[in-house]
N, C-alpha and C positions, 0 to 999 in steps of 0.2 A: 719647239719648232720654231723657226724662222719662217717667214713669205716668204714667197719666192725674192730676190729682186729683192729683200731688205742688211744688212747685211748683218751678221753677228757681229753683236759687240759686248759675249764677256770668253777673252779669251787670251790671255798669258804675252800681253804684252811685247811688242818688238825690244831689245837692253840700250834704251839711248834717256838720255836723261841721267840728273843726279839721281831723280828717283825713281828711276827703273825696276822693279817688282823682282827680282828673283822666282825661279822653281819652288815647288816648295822643294826645299831641303831638310837637312838634318834638325833641324833645328821649328824646324816648316813644317808640322805635317798637312797631310796634302787633306785636300777638302774643305780648308777656311777659303769664307769667300776676298773676293778679292776689294781692294781694301777701292773709293769708287774715286779719287779724286791723286793722279799724280803729276809733279809740275814740272817743268825741268827752265833753265832761269840763266840766257845768256847774258850776257852785258845791258843788253840794249831794248829785247825784249824778255817782257815773260809770259811762261807757254802755261798753260796749268790742261790737265783732260777729264772731265770728269766723262770715266767710262758708267759710271748706271746711265747717263742719255747720251753720252757717244758723242756731245756739247766741247768741245776745249775755245777753250780765252789766251790769242793776246793780247796783249796786254805792255802798248807803246811804251817804254820808260827811258831815252833818251835826255834827257836835260838838254837845254835850259825848255827845247820846244818840238822835239822829236824829228828835228831836220837828216833828213836824208842820206846818212852821208855814205861815201862804197862800203862804210862796216857794217850800216847799221840796215842796207840791202842785202849783204849777204847772210847777213844772219834772220834775214829776214822767210827768203828765200830755203833761207837749207829748212829755219822752222816749219814750211808749210807744208815742204819732202816730205819734214819725219812727220805730219799728217798724214798728210796725203798715204804714204804708203801704210800706212796705221789700221788695222782696219777696223779699230776699238774707237778710231776717228769718223762722224755722219756733219761735219761740219760746223763750220771756225765765226768766235763773234773774233771782232778787230775792235779795242777800246783803246784809250788812255789813261796810263798811272800817273797823269802831273795835270791841275791843273786847267783847265779856262782852253788848254793847246788841247785837239788833237793832232793834229803834223801840221808843221809849218812846208813842207813838200823836200821838196830837192837840200841839197844843204852847196850854198853858194858859191863854197870858201872853194867844195874838190870839180867848178868850173871859173871859177879862180887865175890866174899865173903857173897853170901845171902845163904839163907836157901833152904835144900832142899820144902821145900813148898811155897818160892818165887818164883821159878825159873817152879814151874807148876803148879802155875799161870801165868806167866812169856807165857809162853810157850805155853799155851792155845788163848792167847789175840793173839798171832802169827798166831799160826792154823784159827782162829776166823774172822783175822783181810781177810786173803788167802780165805776160805771158802764162807766170804762174799760176797769180789771183784771177782773170779771168777766163782765163782754161780752167780752170777749179773745179773738182767731181763736186765736192765737198760744197755744199749749204753755205753758202755768206754771207754773216749781218752784218754791215758796220754800226754800234755806238756810238754815234759820232759827240763826245762831251765835252768839246773848246770849239775852239775856229780851225778849220781845214783850206786853205788857201794852195792849190800850184796841184803839184803832188794829193796832197794830202787829200784834194777835192778829187784826185784821178781814181785813191785808193778806195773810196767810198761807193766812185759807182761806179770799179772796177767788184762789188758788190751782189748777191743778190737781192739785198734789200736795204738798207738804209732809215737807219733812222737818230734822231738829233735830237740834242736839247733842245726844248723848245726858250731860249734863251735870248732877248737881238740882240746882245752883245758879241753874241756869238755866230760867225758870220763863214760864209763858203763859195765854191767858184777856180773854176782856170782862173789866172788872172796876170800870168804870164803876159803879154804884151802894155801892161806897165809898168814891166823890167823889159821890154821892147823884144823883147824873147816872143817868138814863134810856137804855141802847141805844135808838135811834133802833128801827122794826120793818124794817127792811134789815135791820141790824147781827144782830138773832135771828135776821131769813129766814139769811142766809149762813151759821149758827151750827149751828140747826136741821140745814140742809142737808149739817154737815158731822156732827155724834154724835146727831145723832136730837134729838125733844121732850122726852125728859124732863132727859138729860143740859147740854141747853138750858137751860132754864125754873130746875133748881135753881145750877145756875152763874150765870147772869145775873142774884138777887137775891140769889145771897151773896158778887159780885162776886167772881169770884172768882178765885183764880188758879192754876194747879196747876205745880209741877214738872215734867221731862219726861217722865217715865218713867212719870208718874198721864196724864199729856196721850196721853200712847201707850198708858194704855189702855185711855181713853175714842174714842179717831178722831181728838182734837184735829188733834195728826199724826199721819202715816202711817207713821215712822219716825224710827228713833232712830240713829246712828253715833256715831263718834269723828271728834273735832273736822277730827283732822290726814285722818279718807278724806271731809270732806262735801262737798265740788267735785268728788272724783271720783267719789262717789255722785253727786251730782248730776247727771252730766255723763250715768251712765248710764244713769238712768233717763231723761232729755231724751232719747238714744235711745234709747232703748224704746218710748216715746211719738209720735216721731215714724217710726217705721219706716211708724207707717201711712199710709195719704192720710187729710191734709188735711182734704178735701172732706169726707169719714165723720164725723172726726173732732170738723170743729167741725158739723153741723150736727145730730149730736150733746151733745155740748155747749149748745146752739144751746138744742134741743129740752127740752135738762136744766133748762136757765136761765130763758129767755126771760121765763114768767111770775112767777119774784124782781125780776128789772134792770125787767120792761113794771111794775110794780105803784109803781116810784118813781118813773119818767117819766109814769107819772099822775101824783101825787102832789104833786111834786116844791116847785112851790108854794110846796105847803102843812104842808108836810117843813118848809120854810126859814123859815118860819113860825113852827113849834110851834115851835123852833130859841131865833129872835129870841126868844117871849114864854116858855119856858122858862128859859132863856140872863139871862133882862136881870133876874126875879126878887130882887129881895137878897136875901132869904134862900143864893139857889143863890151871886149873886158873894161872900157870908160865905165860904159853904162857898172857896173856889177858893182865894178871897185868903187862911184857914188852909193851904190845901196846899201852894202858893206862899212859906207865912213853913216854914213845915216844913219843906220841902225847900232851904232858902235856912239854918235850920237848917244840912242834916244836912250840905249845904255847909261849912261855919260849920265 
């Protein structure tokens, strides 16, 4: 029997993903155990759910740097929603399938030389990603196995727990100011809730990126581990969080995060309009074009 507040982990899954299991048919006698793991793969994110533990892994696989394009954000939200609605899933570990990079954050090409309609659609998708992740009922663990600037840092900050590879070459932070962009209030709120007001204020004004050891010192990440131990540590942390009854943890999480979520929900359209008017400024477009040129030169 399942203890109160804990969701049962064994059931026939809803039929999603290529590998969704079918209920017993003529070729499959009833009473066979469920396969312990099933996966559904999209273009940019690989999702695997281990039904025996109730833990899913979402692996970003959008080369070269897992940047958040409109397609990536849409896929992220759909994948998370599927897991949220699947009672076999109680926790999600986020990590990268690309060496040395967790995610470079928002895709600058989505913000450069496009129509106001496109900017609105893109920014709504960014909002949706954060609202779903920060407000998720599931336990969320970021296994940060590479650098994680800007929006990549936001995803890590939005999780319940952050573990990073202890490599000083990997950095993390909200560095928007370096591009002449202002991090929105809900990026700021998420950052303040993780590291405190003073560290957030200084870091946001300077657009600081912190090497892993420094990020750990500030509480930007909770723990550092050798790369080969990252997945093992993420699974152990997840098991610790899942040992509690879900309902108590979920209500506590909601109590801690509701005010921040509600603030964006109440000002969502205003936030989109602010983004459009800011990103459409010629001075901002110019600095984004210069940044893209610099990236092209680096590649060549």
